[in-house]
Structure formats: C-alpha cells, structure tokens
C-alpha positions as CSV (number, residue, x, y, z in Angstrom):
1,Q,118.7,65.1,159.0
2,Q,116.2,62.2,159.8
3,P,114.4,60.4,157.0
4,Q,110.5,61.1,157.1
5,T,108.2,58.1,157.7
6,P,106.2,57.5,154.7
7,G,103.0,57.4,156.4
8,L,102.9,60.9,157.0
9,K,102.3,62.8,154.2
10,R,101.0,66.5,154.7
11,S,99.8,69.3,152.9
12,S,99.7,73.2,153.6
13,F,97.3,76.2,153.5
14,R,97.4,80.2,153.5
15,G,94.1,81.7,152.9
16,S,92.0,83.9,154.9
17,E,91.6,81.8,157.7
18,G,95.1,81.8,158.3
19,L,97.9,79.4,157.7
20,Y,97.8,75.6,158.7
21,M,98.8,72.2,157.6
22,V,96.4,69.1,157.2
23,N,97.7,65.5,157.8
24,G,97.3,63.9,154.1
25,P,95.3,60.1,153.6
26,P,93.6,58.3,155.0
27,H,93.2,60.9,158.4
28,F,93.0,64.5,156.9
29,T,93.3,66.3,160.4
30,E,94.6,69.2,161.5
31,S,98.3,68.6,162.3
32,P,99.8,69.5,165.6
33,V,103.2,69.9,164.0
34,F,102.9,73.2,162.9
35,P,100.0,75.3,165.3
36,R,97.5,77.5,163.2
37,E,99.0,81.2,162.3
38,S,95.5,82.4,162.0
39,G,95.0,86.3,160.1
40,K,95.6,87.5,157.1
41,N,99.1,88.7,157.2
42,C,100.7,85.6,156.1
43,K,102.3,86.4,152.9
44,V,104.0,83.4,151.6
45,Y,105.7,79.9,152.9
46,T,107.8,77.5,151.4
47,F,109.0,73.8,152.4
48,S,112.7,72.5,151.9
49,K,113.5,70.2,149.0
50,D,113.2,66.9,151.4
51,G,110.2,68.6,153.5
52,T,112.1,68.7,156.7
53,L,111.9,72.3,157.3
54,F,108.6,74.6,156.8
55,A,109.5,78.6,156.8
56,W,107.0,81.4,156.0
57,G,106.7,85.1,156.7
58,N,103.5,86.7,158.2
59,G,104.1,90.3,158.0
60,E,106.3,90.9,160.7
61,K,109.1,88.1,161.2
62,V,110.2,84.7,158.6
63,N,110.5,81.7,160.7
64,I,112.1,78.2,160.2
65,I,110.3,75.3,162.0
66,N,111.7,71.9,161.9
67,V,108.9,69.8,160.7
68,T,109.9,66.4,162.4
69,N,110.5,67.5,166.3
70,K,108.5,71.1,165.7
71,G,111.4,72.7,166.9
72,L,112.0,76.9,165.6
73,L,115.1,77.0,164.1
74,H,115.2,80.7,163.7
75,S,113.2,84.1,163.5
76,F,114.2,86.7,160.6
77,D,113.5,90.7,160.9
78,L,112.1,90.5,157.6
79,P,108.1,92.2,157.3
80,K,108.2,92.5,153.6
81,A,109.6,89.6,152.5
82,V,107.3,88.1,149.9
83,C,109.4,85.0,148.3
84,L,111.3,82.6,150.3
85,E,113.3,79.1,149.3
86,F,115.6,76.8,150.5
87,S,118.8,75.6,149.1
88,P,118.2,71.8,148.1
89,K,120.2,70.5,151.0
90,N,118.6,72.7,153.6
91,T,122.3,75.2,154.2
92,V,121.0,78.5,152.8
93,L,117.2,80.1,153.2
94,A,116.9,82.5,150.6
95,T,114.7,85.9,151.1
96,W,113.6,88.3,148.6
97,Q,111.8,91.7,149.3
98,P,110.2,94.0,146.7
99,Y,113.1,96.7,145.7
100,T,112.9,99.9,146.7
101,T,115.2,103.2,146.0
102,S,115.5,106.0,148.2
103,K,113.7,109.5,147.9
104,D,116.6,111.7,147.0
105,G,117.7,108.6,143.9
106,T,120.4,107.0,145.9
107,A,120.7,102.8,145.2
108,G,118.4,101.6,147.1
109,T,119.4,98.8,149.8
110,P,120.0,95.2,149.2
111,N,116.6,93.3,149.4
112,L,117.7,89.7,148.5
113,Q,119.3,87.9,151.6
114,L,121.0,84.8,151.7
115,Y,120.8,83.1,155.1
116,D,122.7,80.2,156.8
117,V,119.8,77.8,158.0
118,K,122.8,76.3,160.7
119,T,123.5,79.2,162.5
120,G,120.6,82.0,161.1
121,T,123.7,84.5,159.8
122,C,123.3,86.4,156.8
123,L,125.9,84.8,154.7
124,K,125.2,87.8,151.9
125,S,123.3,90.2,150.2
126,F,122.1,91.5,146.9
127,I,120.5,94.1,144.7
128,Q,117.6,92.1,142.9
129,K,115.1,94.0,141.2
130,K,113.0,92.1,139.1
131,M,111.0,89.7,140.9
132,Q,111.1,87.3,138.1
133,N,113.7,84.5,138.2
134,W,114.7,86.1,142.1
135,C,116.0,83.0,143.5
136,P,119.9,81.7,143.0
137,S,119.8,78.5,141.3
138,W,121.6,75.7,143.2
139,S,123.3,72.1,141.9
140,E,121.5,69.2,143.8
141,D,124.8,68.8,145.5
142,E,125.3,72.5,146.2
143,N,129.0,72.6,145.2
144,L,127.6,75.2,143.0
145,C,125.3,78.0,142.6
146,A,124.5,80.6,139.8
147,R,122.5,83.8,139.4
148,N,121.8,86.3,136.6
149,V,123.8,89.6,136.4
150,N,123.6,92.0,134.2
151,N,123.4,89.5,130.8
152,E,125.9,87.5,132.3
153,V,125.8,84.3,135.0
154,H,127.5,84.2,138.1
155,F,129.1,81.4,139.4
156,F,129.9,80.7,143.1
157,E,131.6,77.7,144.8
158,N,130.7,75.5,147.9
159,N,128.2,78.5,149.1
160,N,131.2,81.4,149.1
161,F,128.7,84.3,147.7
162,N,131.9,86.4,148.5
163,T,134.2,85.3,145.5
164,I,132.8,85.0,142.2
165,A,134.0,81.8,140.7
166,N,133.4,81.8,137.0
167,K,130.9,84.2,134.8
168,L,129.8,82.8,131.6
169,H,129.5,86.1,129.0
170,L,127.5,86.4,126.0
171,Q,126.1,89.0,124.4
172,K,123.0,89.3,126.2
173,I,122.0,86.7,128.4
174,N,118.5,86.7,129.5
175,D,117.4,83.4,131.1
176,F,119.3,80.2,132.0
177,V,118.6,76.5,133.7
178,L,121.1,74.8,135.7
179,S,120.7,70.6,135.1
180,P,119.3,68.6,138.0
181,G,121.8,65.5,139.3
182,P,124.9,65.3,139.8
183,Q,128.6,66.5,138.2
184,P,129.2,67.2,135.8
185,Y,127.2,70.3,135.4
186,K,125.4,71.9,132.2
187,V,124.2,75.3,132.1
188,A,121.3,76.0,129.4
189,V,121.5,79.6,128.4
190,Y,119.2,81.7,126.2
191,V,120.4,84.6,124.5
192,P,117.0,86.8,122.4
193,G,117.9,87.9,118.6
194,S,118.1,91.6,117.9
195,K,118.9,93.4,114.5
196,G,117.9,90.6,112.4
197,A,119.7,88.0,113.9
198,P,117.9,84.7,115.4
199,S,117.6,83.5,118.5
200,F,120.2,81.1,120.7
201,V,119.8,78.0,123.4
202,R,123.3,77.0,123.8
203,L,124.3,74.4,126.8
204,Y,127.6,74.5,128.4
205,Q,129.6,72.1,130.9
206,Y,130.5,73.4,133.6
207,P,133.4,75.4,133.7
208,N,134.3,74.9,130.2
209,F,132.6,78.2,129.2
210,G,135.8,80.1,126.7
211,G,136.8,79.4,123.2
212,P,133.7,79.0,120.0
213,H,133.9,75.1,120.3
214,A,132.9,75.2,124.4
215,A,129.1,74.9,124.1
216,L,128.4,70.9,123.6
217,A,124.6,72.4,121.6
218,N,123.1,75.1,120.3
219,K,120.3,75.1,118.6
220,S,119.2,79.0,117.1
221,F,115.5,79.9,116.4
222,F,113.5,83.5,114.5
223,K,109.9,83.6,116.5
224,A,111.0,84.2,120.0
225,D,110.4,86.6,122.6
226,K,110.7,84.5,125.5
227,V,111.3,81.1,125.8
228,T,111.0,77.8,128.5
229,M,113.7,75.7,128.8
230,L,113.1,72.0,130.5
231,W,116.2,69.9,131.6
232,N,115.4,65.6,131.6
233,K,115.7,64.5,135.2
234,K,118.8,62.8,133.5
235,A,120.9,65.7,132.2
236,T,121.2,64.6,128.9
237,A,118.1,66.7,126.7
238,V,116.8,69.9,126.9
239,L,112.9,71.0,125.7
240,V,112.7,74.8,124.4
241,I,109.1,76.1,124.4
242,A,110.2,79.3,122.3
243,S,106.7,81.7,122.2
244,T,106.2,84.9,120.6
245,D,103.9,87.5,121.9
246,V,101.6,88.3,119.0
247,D,100.8,85.9,116.2
248,K,101.3,87.8,112.8
249,T,98.7,85.7,110.8
250,G,96.7,86.2,113.8
251,A,95.6,82.7,113.8
252,S,95.6,82.7,117.5
253,Y,95.3,84.9,120.3
254,Y,98.0,83.7,122.5
255,G,100.6,84.1,119.8
256,E,102.6,81.3,118.3
257,Q,105.0,78.7,119.9
258,T,107.4,76.1,118.6
259,L,109.4,73.2,120.1
260,H,112.4,72.8,120.0
261,Y,114.9,69.3,121.4
262,I,118.4,69.9,122.2
263,A,120.1,67.3,123.2
264,T,123.8,67.6,125.2
265,N,125.7,65.1,122.4
266,G,124.8,67.9,119.8
267,E,121.9,67.1,118.5
268,S,118.9,69.1,118.0
269,A,115.3,69.1,116.2
270,V,112.5,71.0,115.7
271,V,109.6,68.6,116.8
272,Q,106.8,68.1,114.6
273,L,103.7,68.8,115.9
274,P,100.9,67.1,113.7
275,K,98.4,69.5,114.4
276,N,98.4,74.0,114.5
277,G,97.9,76.1,117.5
278,P,99.3,76.9,120.6
279,I,101.4,74.9,122.4
280,Y,99.5,74.3,125.9
281,D,102.2,72.3,127.9
282,V,105.2,69.9,127.3
283,V,106.7,67.7,130.0
284,W,109.2,65.0,130.6
285,N,109.1,62.1,132.1
286,S,110.7,61.3,135.3
287,S,112.2,58.1,133.1
288,S,113.8,60.5,130.7
289,T,113.1,59.1,127.8
290,E,109.4,60.6,126.7
291,F,107.7,63.6,126.8
292,C,104.3,65.0,126.6
293,A,103.0,67.7,124.5
294,V,99.4,69.3,124.6
295,Y,99.1,71.2,121.5
296,G,97.0,72.3,119.0
297,F,93.6,74.5,118.4
298,M,90.8,73.2,120.9
299,P,90.3,70.9,120.9
300,A,94.1,70.0,121.7
301,K,96.2,67.1,120.3
302,A,98.2,65.4,123.2
303,T,101.0,63.3,122.1
304,I,104.0,61.3,123.7
305,F,107.5,61.7,121.9
306,N,110.6,60.0,122.2
307,L,114.1,60.8,122.3
308,K,114.1,60.8,118.9
309,C,111.3,63.4,118.4
310,D,109.3,60.5,117.1
311,P,105.5,60.1,118.6
312,V,105.0,57.2,120.8
313,F,101.4,57.2,121.6
314,D,98.7,59.8,120.2
315,F,95.7,60.3,122.9
316,G,93.0,62.1,120.0
317,T,91.9,65.6,120.6
318,G,90.3,66.7,124.3
319,P,89.0,69.5,126.5
320,R,93.1,70.2,128.4
321,N,95.1,72.5,127.9
322,A,97.9,70.5,130.8
323,A,100.0,67.6,131.1
324,Y,101.3,66.1,134.8
325,Y,102.9,62.8,134.8
326,S,103.0,60.9,138.9
327,P,106.4,61.6,140.6
328,H,107.3,57.6,139.6
329,G,106.3,58.5,135.6
330,H,103.8,55.6,135.6
331,I,100.8,57.6,135.4
332,L,99.9,60.3,133.8
333,V,97.2,63.0,133.6
334,L,96.3,65.2,131.1
335,A,93.4,68.0,132.0
336,G,91.6,71.5,130.8
337,F,92.2,74.1,133.5
338,G,91.5,77.5,133.5
339,N,88.6,78.8,131.0
340,L,88.0,74.6,130.1
341,R,86.0,72.8,132.5
342,G,88.2,70.7,134.7
343,Q,88.0,67.9,133.3
344,M,90.8,65.0,133.7
345,E,92.1,61.7,132.2
346,V,94.2,60.0,134.0
347,W,96.4,57.1,131.8
348,D,98.5,54.4,132.5
349,V,101.3,54.8,130.5
350,K,103.0,51.6,130.7
351,N,99.6,50.4,128.6
352,Y,98.0,53.1,127.0
353,K,95.0,52.3,129.5
354,L,92.8,54.9,131.0
355,I,92.2,54.2,134.1
356,S,89.7,57.3,135.2
357,K,87.8,60.0,133.9
358,P,87.1,62.5,137.2
359,V,86.4,66.2,136.7
360,A,87.9,69.2,139.0
361,S,85.3,72.1,138.2
362,D,87.0,75.9,138.4
363,S,90.3,74.3,139.9
364,T,93.4,76.7,139.5
365,Y,95.7,74.2,140.9
366,F,97.0,70.7,140.4
367,A,99.7,68.8,142.2
368,W,101.0,65.0,142.4
369,C,101.3,63.8,146.3
370,P,105.3,62.5,146.0
371,D,103.8,58.8,146.6
372,G,101.9,59.1,143.2
373,E,98.6,58.1,144.6
374,H,97.0,60.9,145.3
375,I,96.0,64.5,143.5
376,L,95.2,67.7,145.2
377,T,93.2,70.0,143.5
378,A,92.2,73.6,144.5
379,T,90.5,76.7,143.3
380,C,92.4,79.5,145.3
381,A,92.0,83.6,145.1
382,P,93.2,86.2,143.0
383,R,92.2,83.7,140.2
384,L,89.1,82.5,141.4
385,R,87.2,84.4,144.3
386,V,84.4,82.7,144.6
387,N,84.3,78.4,146.1
388,N,87.4,78.8,147.1
389,G,88.7,75.1,148.3
390,Y,90.4,72.2,147.5
391,K,90.0,68.4,147.3
392,I,92.2,65.7,147.7
393,W,91.7,62.4,145.2
394,H,92.8,58.9,144.4
395,Y,93.9,58.4,140.9
396,T,91.6,56.6,140.6
397,G,88.7,58.9,140.6
398,S,87.5,59.3,144.2
399,V,86.9,62.1,146.3
400,L,89.1,61.3,149.7
401,H,88.7,64.4,151.3
402,K,87.3,68.3,150.2
403,Y,86.9,71.6,151.9
404,D,85.4,74.9,151.2
405,V,86.3,77.4,152.0
406,P,83.1,79.9,153.8
407,S,81.6,82.3,151.6
408,N,83.2,85.0,152.6
409,G,86.6,83.8,153.1
410,E,89.3,82.8,150.9
411,L,92.1,80.3,149.9
412,W,95.3,81.8,148.8
413,Q,97.9,78.5,148.3
414,V,98.2,74.9,148.9
415,S,100.7,72.1,148.5
416,W,101.9,69.0,149.4
417,Q,104.9,68.4,151.8
418,P,107.8,67.3,149.6
419,F,109.3,63.8,150.3
420,L,113.0,62.7,148.7
421,D,112.7,60.6,145.8
422,G,113.0,57.1,146.6
423,V,111.0,57.6,149.8
424,F,107.6,56.1,148.2
425,P,107.9,52.9,146.6
426,V,105.7,52.7,143.2
427,K,102.8,50.4,143.3
428,T,100.5,48.3,141.1
429,I,98.2,50.3,139.0
430,T,94.6,49.5,140.2
431,Y,91.5,50.4,138.0
432,Q,89.0,49.7,140.6
433,A,88.0,53.1,141.8
434,V,88.8,53.4,146.0
435,P,86.1,53.3,148.2
436,S,85.6,56.9,149.8
437,E,83.3,58.6,152.0
438,V,83.1,62.1,150.3
439,P,79.8,61.6,148.1
440,N,80.8,62.2,144.5
441,E,79.2,65.1,143.1
442,V,77.8,65.1,139.4
443,P,79.4,68.3,138.3
444,K,76.5,70.6,136.9
445,V,77.0,70.5,133.0
446,A,75.7,74.3,131.7
447,T,72.8,73.4,129.0
448,A,74.0,75.4,125.6
449,Y,72.4,78.7,124.5
450,R,69.4,78.3,122.9
451,P,68.0,81.6,120.6
452,P,64.4,81.3,121.6
453,A,63.6,80.4,117.8
454,L,64.7,77.2,118.5
455,R,63.7,76.4,122.0
456,N,60.8,73.7,121.0
457,K,62.6,72.2,118.6
458,P,64.2,69.3,118.5
459,I,67.9,69.3,119.3
460,T,69.8,68.4,116.0
461,N,72.9,66.7,117.7
462,S,75.7,68.5,115.6
463,K,79.0,69.2,116.8
464,L,81.7,72.1,115.9
465,H,84.8,69.8,116.0
466,E,85.1,66.5,115.8
467,E,86.7,64.6,118.6
468,E,89.5,62.4,117.8
469,P,89.8,59.2,119.6
470,P,93.0,58.2,121.3
471,Q,95.2,56.0,118.6
472,N,94.1,52.6,120.2
473,M,90.7,53.4,120.4
474,K,90.0,53.8,116.8
475,P,87.8,51.4,115.6
476,Q,88.6,48.8,113.4
477,P,85.8,48.0,110.1
478,G,84.2,45.6,111.6
479,N,85.3,45.1,115.3
480,D,83.8,47.8,118.0
481,K,86.2,47.3,120.6
482,P,89.2,49.3,120.8
483,L,92.3,47.0,120.7
484,S,94.9,47.3,123.1
485,K,99.0,48.3,122.5
486,T,99.7,44.5,121.7
487,A,96.7,43.7,119.9
488,L,97.7,46.3,117.5
489,K,101.4,45.4,116.9
490,N,100.0,41.9,116.5
491,Q,97.2,42.5,113.9
492,R,99.5,44.7,111.9
493,K,102.3,42.0,112.1
494,H,99.3,39.2,110.8
495,E,98.5,41.3,108.4
496,A,101.5,42.1,106.7
497,K,101.9,38.7,107.1
498,K,98.7,37.3,105.5
499,A,99.8,40.0,102.3
500,A,103.2,38.2,101.9
501,K,101.2,34.8,101.2
502,Q,98.6,35.7,99.3
503,E,101.2,37.5,96.9
504,A,102.9,34.6,96.9
505,R,100.0,32.6,95.8
506,S,99.4,35.0,93.2
507,D,102.9,34.9,91.5
508,K,103.3,31.1,91.7
509,S,99.7,30.3,89.8
510,P,97.8,33.0,88.6
511,D,94.7,29.9,87.5
512,L,94.6,28.9,91.4
513,A,91.3,30.0,93.2
514,S,92.6,32.4,95.8
515,P,91.0,32.0,99.3
516,P,87.7,34.1,100.3
517,A,87.6,37.6,100.9
518,P,87.7,39.3,104.3
519,Q,84.0,40.8,104.8
520,S,85.1,44.1,104.4
521,T,85.4,44.1,100.4
522,P,82.2,45.0,98.5
523,R,79.7,41.7,97.7
524,N,80.0,41.5,93.9
525,T,83.0,42.0,94.1
526,I,85.7,38.8,92.4
527,S,88.8,39.1,94.8
528,Q,92.4,38.6,94.0
529,S,91.7,38.6,90.2
530,T,94.7,39.3,87.4
531,S,93.0,40.4,83.5
532,G,96.7,39.6,82.9
533,D,96.7,43.4,81.6
534,P,98.9,45.3,83.8
535,D,97.3,48.7,83.7
536,V,93.5,46.7,83.8
537,D,95.1,45.7,87.1
538,K,96.0,48.6,88.4
539,K,92.5,49.7,87.6
540,I,90.9,46.9,89.3
541,K,93.3,47.6,92.4
542,N,91.9,50.9,92.8
543,L,88.0,50.7,92.5
544,K,88.3,48.0,95.6
545,K,90.7,50.6,97.4
546,K,87.6,53.2,97.1
547,L,84.9,50.7,97.7
548,K,86.7,49.3,100.6
549,A,87.0,52.8,102.0
550,I,82.8,53.4,101.2
551,E,82.2,50.6,103.5
552,Q,84.3,51.6,106.4
553,L,82.6,54.8,105.9
554,K,78.7,53.5,106.0
555,E,80.2,51.0,109.4
556,Q,81.5,54.1,110.7
557,A,77.6,55.8,109.7
558,A,75.7,52.9,111.1
559,T,77.7,53.5,114.4
560,G,76.6,56.8,114.4
561,K,78.7,58.8,113.1
562,Q,78.2,62.2,111.8
563,L,79.7,61.9,108.0
564,E,81.5,65.3,106.3
565,K,79.5,66.3,103.1
566,N,82.9,64.5,101.2
567,Q,82.1,61.3,102.9
568,L,78.4,61.0,101.9
569,E,79.5,61.4,98.4
570,K,81.6,59.3,98.8
571,I,78.8,56.7,99.4
572,Q,76.6,57.9,96.6
573,K,79.2,56.3,94.2
574,E,79.3,53.0,95.3
575,T,77.1,51.8,92.5
576,A,78.8,53.2,90.2
577,L,82.0,52.3,91.1
578,L,80.7,48.3,91.4
579,Q,79.3,48.3,88.1
580,E,82.7,49.5,86.6
581,L,85.1,47.2,88.2
582,E,82.0,44.1,87.6
583,D,82.4,45.4,83.7
584,L,86.7,45.3,84.3
585,E,86.3,42.4,86.0
586,L,84.5,40.8,82.8
587,G,86.5,42.0,80.5
588,I,83.8,44.2,78.6
C-alpha cells in the first residue's frame, strides 16, 4: 500500500445526483479519481481505514477501486448489499444484505459475506439476521476477529473463519467491543440484568476468559436497558453510558442515563455529573487521559474530566448536545444539532480559550477532516428533506466551500477520505479567521412568538434559563475581564499567601493597624478588628461575609445581570447588617 500524500484530502457524497468525490481544501473541484456514478441507485459506499480503497454498491454490483491508481480491483454480484466495511489492513471486505427466509419456512441463505480483497474470493458466509452490529470486529493488526453469535462472542485468528479459535460465554452477552491498538487484546462485554439481577460490563484480556477471577474489571449497575461502551485509544479504560428507555420519575423524555468509568487495572467509578438530566454525548480525547461529557437539562453543561473522574474544566451551560475532539485532540467543538440551532463553540483545549463560534443551521452531520484543520457539516435526507447540502469550514469559523443541492434533489451520505494517524502533523492553533471567498451568511434568527396583547409593548428581557459562563469567564469582583487558566491559578496562590500573612500578623500583634481593606468590603466596616470575645468575633466575621456577598451581587446588577428574587432581598438587608456590624465593633 502506498502512503498517501497529505495534500490530497477528498470527501465523497451520495445523493439523488449520484455518487461522486470532491477534492478537499484548497481547490474543491470534482475529483477525477472516481468518475461520477449518476443515478439514484447507489445504496452504500465506504473507504478503507487508510483511505486507499473505496467500495460502493450501485444496486447491481459492489465494486472496489484503488483510489491511488484509479484501478478497479473487483466487482461482486450483490444487488441488495446495504452495508460494507473493510478490515483494518484492507485484507477483507465485509458485506451485508437484509436477511430473508424462503416461502416454505426453511432457513434463509447466508447474508453476511467476507471477501478476500486480494483475490476476490469469498472466504466465508454467515447468517446475520440483525443489521445492528452486523460487522465482525477486527483487532488493528487483524490477528483477531470477533462476532456476537447467540449470546456468545466467537473469536477467529489470522482471518481463518473456518475455525472458531475461542469463545467467550456468559449468561447472555448482548454487546461487546474489542479494544483498539496492539496486543494484548482486550474485550468489554455487556450482559443485561434480568429477574432483579443487575446489568454488568466486564473487561477481559484475550484469551483469558475462564475461571472466576479471569475478568480484569467488573462494574454492575441497575437502570440499564442499553449501554454504549467507549474504549480510549490506549485501551486502558472504558466509559459506559447506561440508558433506560423510560425515566420513571417522568423528568425526561429521553429515559435516564448514567455514566460509568471502568479501567483495566480493576478501578471503576460512577462519574458524578454536576447537573441533572440526559447525557447527550461523551467523547475521549485521543490523548486517552481525559474525556468530555455534555449533559443536563437544557441549557446543557459540558465538562472535561480526568482519569480520576474529577472535573478539570467546566464550559458552563449552552445550547449544545454534541462534542467532537479534533484528530490530534488539541481542539474541541461543542455543538447543538438536531432540534437545536446548530451553534458551535470551537475551543483550544490546551489553554481553554474560545477560538470561534460559527453557526451551521439545520446540520444533521459533522466530521473533522483527518488534517485537524477542516470541518464538514451537512444537511442530509431522510433526517431533513429540504435545504440539503454541505459546507467545509476552517475551525476559525470561515466557510471555505459550500454546495446546495437543487430544490428537487437530496443528499444522503457524506464523509471525508480517512488517513492513517501521523500523516498530518499537528499545526499551531490560530485564532485569526482564515480568509475565504465564500460570503459569510448571517444565520436567520427566528423571533420569539408574541401574543397579540403584547405586540406593541416594549420587550422585557427575561430569560427562561440563566446561562452559566465557562469557569474562566466568570466575572471576578471588581474585574470585568475573564481570567486565563494561569491567571486563575496565580490569583488563588496570591490570595492564599495574603490570607496567611494577615493571619500571622493579627496573631502576633492585635494592636497593630492592619492593612487597608480591599475595595469590595463595605465602606463603613473596620477591617480585621478583634474584640477579644470569640463569639462576637465570629458574628463580626459572618456579617462581613454577608456584606461581601451583597457587594458582589450589586456589582453583578451593575453589569446588567438579572438577579433572582432572593438575591434582591439580600441587597435590601444591607443597611440593617451594616448597623449591626457597627454596633458589635463599637461594643454596644
């Protein structure tokens, strides 16, 4: 296999206008590598993991071409194929057709085929009734291949599908995921609970499946009708999103979700999410040391957690339900697609700085280009049958290329041509929007409905939900600028030192005049005074605390923030508190 040149990024498109490829940035011309297959019969296509091979089904045959030299490798008579997938090293092409039984009730013919890509011969056929998880799973070196059969996981070695090398049998294995990366191979299996017993996920190292202590780790939980298991890239831990179909409390339409962490060293934990509500998305960073979760009733929260499941950075709340790390893991996009308006936030995750806030309205698809610089968003049928088309963006928010499908047409599938890791080097993050020839559209913002009685009256700016800013953008008292990560750290250190010094001073010499009070403390208070009576001192300290909180609320009100009823009541108590403090300090 020839390595690909990093310059030639392509994307492929399937729709009512046929199947075709487009050269990626900077040219966006139709690619001559693949002559357009017109007509509406193309049901499916796929690239190999390294992007050198391309297979598609046109309703008559499944064809494979070599993208590098444009040569047709094979053609198979599979008119009904709707799923295609290459094994990681391009040795096998797996194809799936819907399963049918014959009219007399006898078993149907095998509908899952595994073809040798080199020779074009069929290595093995299986009966695979369900489309869900139809494809066998390979290890990255292809030494191991596994598939779920009748509640067992069957393992094959070196693509020899005539001999089952190993079986993993538990009560009823519903799902499994092979770990990425090299040996030793690990497998995560999910067994749903029944008759009052909990569901559980177990991690094993191949081929050690026997005996009570064979599992590397085990996590059991109730409330799980289905699970999603996500391995990190280094195969050291799995995140499990457990979902119920119905939320019995009636709080959520989406059922109930919980997030669990299981490591191959045996550690496991429930990830404590600081806001109640659905879990929309969870993604691992390619570094395998952190993951991002988007969760909670709208506006949703987004938080990055470390391997101890402690929050590292909180992005506050916003209209979002998805998260996408760039291939190199240095940029994170938080987005609100589907029933949200397509707002995106592009973050530099090393410095926790916001790069851009583009809007991709009506998007049903999002994907990072393997170069870690470009993004593809698209509106596809059948999710949305109007305004189909796609856009290619630079992460700084510029639209570099845009295509709208004619009004009577549809777009069904889009994707970038994949590349192996390491083909594209990491580039320094830029904050300056990249120049573009495509005019930047201002998204139409629908105005809120106003009942007839209120139409000619002034608009009162009342928000249903108060949005919470990211943790480094929260206003500090007397400081309007958001603080950077380092500034936050330094500020905490500085405050701690200052407090320690003041404490030491007041311990040594209570008679000495203490340093002037910071500006945020109320005007009439005498700072750092000790009356000699510990109870009185405690009262004084509490009053100062309350007055400081009131001062902060007043500052927030001054910046235009709408305060809650209880916060306004606190402000009204300021005069009484000042009087009480003065009386205590004067010893009345």
